[in-house]
C-alpha positions in Angstrom: 2.6 131.8 41.0 -0.3 133.4 42.9 2.1 134.5 45.6 4.3 136.5 43.2 1.2 138.0 41.5 -0.3 139.2 44.8 3.0 140.6 46.0 3.4 142.6 42.8 -0.2 143.9 43.1 0.4 144.7 46.8 3.6 146.6 45.9 1.7 148.7 43.4 -1.3 149.1 45.7 0.9 150.3 48.5 2.8 152.8 46.3 -0.5 154.3 45.0 -2.4 154.3 48.3 0.6 155.4 50.3 1.1 158.3 47.9 -2.5 159.3 48.3 -2.3 159.0 52.1 0.3 161.8 52.0 -2.6 164.2 51.2 -5.8 162.6 52.7 -5.6 164.4 56.0 -5.6 167.8 54.4 -8.2 166.7 51.9 -10.5 165.5 54.7 -10.4 169.0 56.4 -8.1 167.6 59.0 -10.4 164.8 60.2 -8.6 163.1 63.1 -9.8 159.6 62.1 -8.2 160.1 58.7 -5.2 161.5 60.4 -4.6 158.4 62.5 -3.8 156.5 59.3 -2.3 159.1 57.0 0.4 161.7 57.3 -0.7 164.8 59.4 2.7 166.5 58.9 6.1 166.1 57.3 7.8 164.2 60.1 9.5 160.9 59.3 7.1 159.0 61.6 4.0 160.4 59.9 5.5 159.2 56.5 5.8 155.7 57.9 2.0 155.5 58.0 2.2 155.7 54.2 3.7 152.2 54.3 2.0 150.7 57.4 -1.7 151.5 56.4 -1.7 150.2 52.9 0.3 147.1 53.7 -2.1 146.2 56.6 -5.1 146.8 54.3 -3.7 144.7 51.5 -2.6 142.0 54.0 -6.1 141.6 55.2 -7.2 141.1 51.6 -4.4 138.6 51.1 -5.3 136.7 54.2 -8.8 135.9 53.0 -7.5 135.0 49.5 -4.7 132.7 50.5 -3.0 133.7 53.7 -5.2 131.7 56.1 -3.6 128.6 54.5 0.0 129.7 55.2 1.2 128.9 58.7 3.6 131.9 59.0 1.5 134.5 57.1 0.7 136.8 60.0 4.1 136.9 61.5 5.8 137.3 58.1 3.5 140.3 57.3 4.2 141.9 60.7 8.0 141.5 60.4 7.8 142.7 56.7 6.2 145.9 57.8 8.8 146.5 60.5 11.6 145.8 58.1 10.1 148.2 55.5 9.8 150.9 58.3 13.5 150.3 59.2 14.6 150.6 55.6 12.8 153.9 55.2 14.1 155.4 58.4 17.7 154.1 57.9 17.9 155.2 54.3 16.3 158.6 54.9 18.6 159.5 57.8 21.6 158.1 56.0 21.1 160.1 52.9 20.2 163.3 54.7 23.1 162.8 57.0 25.5 162.5 54.1 24.0 165.2 51.9 22.9 167.5 54.8 19.4 168.1 53.4 16.4 166.2 52.1 15.1 166.1 48.6 11.6 165.1 47.6 12.8 162.7 44.8 15.1 160.9 47.3 12.3 160.8 49.9 10.0 159.1 47.3 12.9 156.8 46.6 13.3 155.8 50.3 9.5 155.1 50.4 9.6 152.9 47.3 12.7 151.1 48.6 10.9 150.5 51.9 7.8 149.2 50.1 9.9 147.0 47.9 11.8 145.5 50.8 8.5 144.9 52.6 7.0 142.9 49.8 10.2 141.1 48.7 10.8 139.9 52.3 7.2 138.8 52.6 7.3 137.0 49.2 10.5 135.1 50.0 9.5 134.2 53.6 6.0 133.0 52.8 7.6 130.4 50.6 9.2 128.9 53.6 8.2 128.0 57.2 10.6 130.7 58.4 9.4 132.4 61.6 6.7 129.8 62.1 6.2 128.6 65.7 3.1 127.5 67.5 2.4 131.0 68.8 3.8 133.1 65.9 0.4 134.2 64.6 -0.3 135.7 68.1 3.0 137.5 68.0 2.3 138.8 64.5 -1.1 140.0 65.6 0.4 141.7 68.6 3.0 143.5 66.5 0.3 144.7 64.0 -1.9 145.8 67.0 1.1 147.8 68.4 1.7 149.4 65.0 -1.9 150.5 64.7 -2.0 151.6 68.3 1.3 153.6 67.8 -0.1 155.3 64.7 -3.1 156.5 66.6 -1.4 157.3 69.9 1.7 159.1 68.4 -0.5 161.2 66.1 -1.7 163.2 69.1 1.1 162.3 71.7 4.4 162.2 69.8 7.6 161.9 71.7 9.9 164.9 71.4 12.5 163.2 69.3 13.6 163.9 65.7 11.6 161.0 64.3 8.4 162.8 65.2 9.6 166.4 64.4 8.0 168.1 61.5 10.9 169.9 59.8 8.7 172.3 58.0 6.9 173.7 61.1 9.4 172.6 63.7 6.6 171.1 65.8 5.4 167.7 66.9 2.1 166.0 66.2 -1.2 167.7 65.3 -1.2 171.5 65.1 
């Protein structure tokens, strides 16, 4: 029962904090440390931070409450984040490809869908030993490290591909 409760709380926490992270960079007077973990522009990549940051924060909390007693906790959380990111990117580019434009309400919907998939997958997989192998926690930590590194690195050094393009300013990264 505690698992379901914490996943519902995590879902709500991620929606709220993720929504706030859309504005924190501007509110902080463009503080780069804040920018590493929140959206600095309107690119799809920067919006993925709105999922990654809160889920990692909540997962740290969960780890100390109950996660340290679950063998596959770290790897499941890492894969859950990747899956949520994939859902956001795939649903965003699918709907914008079909409609030809993006709409704020649908963008919010893709975010909520990505958060839901993240927590649903985590909830289901933590009830099993799925993904657990002797070194799976190390792999999970490595994935999470890569995500954090990528958020920081790509904030100031984004590749020149559409995922990192700010459609409002037609630029990449920090301006």
